[in-house]
N, C-alpha and C positions, 0 to 999 in steps of 0.2 A: 505496499498500498504507499513505502514512500516516493513510491517510482511514477509517483503522479507526475507531472508537465504538468507548467503551468502552460497557461498561452502563447503571455509575454517573452518566455521563458527558448518555442520555435521558432528553428530560423526563418527568416520571411526574405525571400527573391525579392528580384527587384521587377520579374513584373509583377508578383503578387500587391507589391505597396503601389503601381502603377496602375493598376485592374478598383482596387482601393478607390485611389483616389479619383480617381474615375468617374468610381458606382456613388460617394460623396458629392458630385459633381450634379448626375443625374440627377441623384434624389433633391440639392435644393431646386435644379431647376426645374421641376416637376413637384413641389412641395406643395400639398395640396390642405393643409390643415389648416388654415385660416379662412380656406373660398367657405361658400354658403351650397349648400344642395341644392343639384340643378331637381327642377320638377318637370316632369314630365307634359308638353305642346298641349295637350289637350285636358291636363289637371290646373295650365293656366285661363285655359278655354271656361272650363265650368266653372274658377275664383270666379273672371270678371262678370260673369252670367250673372253666379251667387250674389257680383257686390252691388249691382243695379235694384236687386229688390232688397225692399224696403225690413226686411223681419230681422228675427237672430237666426244661430242654428239650430238653436232647441225647438223654434218654432219652427221652419223650416221640413228638419226633421218630425217635427209631430204630422204637415201637414204631406209628406209621402206616406208615414203609416199608415196615413187615414186611405189616401189613393189605395195603399195596397190591401190595404182590408180590403177597403171598395172592391176594389177586380176577386180578389178571391170569394168576397160572395155572390160576385156579378157569377163567376166561373160554376159555382156551385148550383146556382138557382140557372142557368142555362144547362145543365145537367143532367138537374134534376128532372129541368121540361123536357129534356129531350129522350129521357127514359119513361119518362107521362108518369111520373111518380105526384107532381103537380098540372 
């Protein structure tokens, strides 16, 4: 167990040093740590449409929920009518 080499003790060739330097340059060039996340175009368009409405997100969710529930009830009524139950 005393034979373990430390990383600093391993000899490094000049090619390795050049490669490490180029990798550091690439990391600095493509550093995205301070950038804002990119949203897809369809989501940006949707958010622009939502901004035109004068309602909160909670109200919009309620409206969408009522519409979906209405469509489900409509589908059930159509299915019952088609089977002759109603």
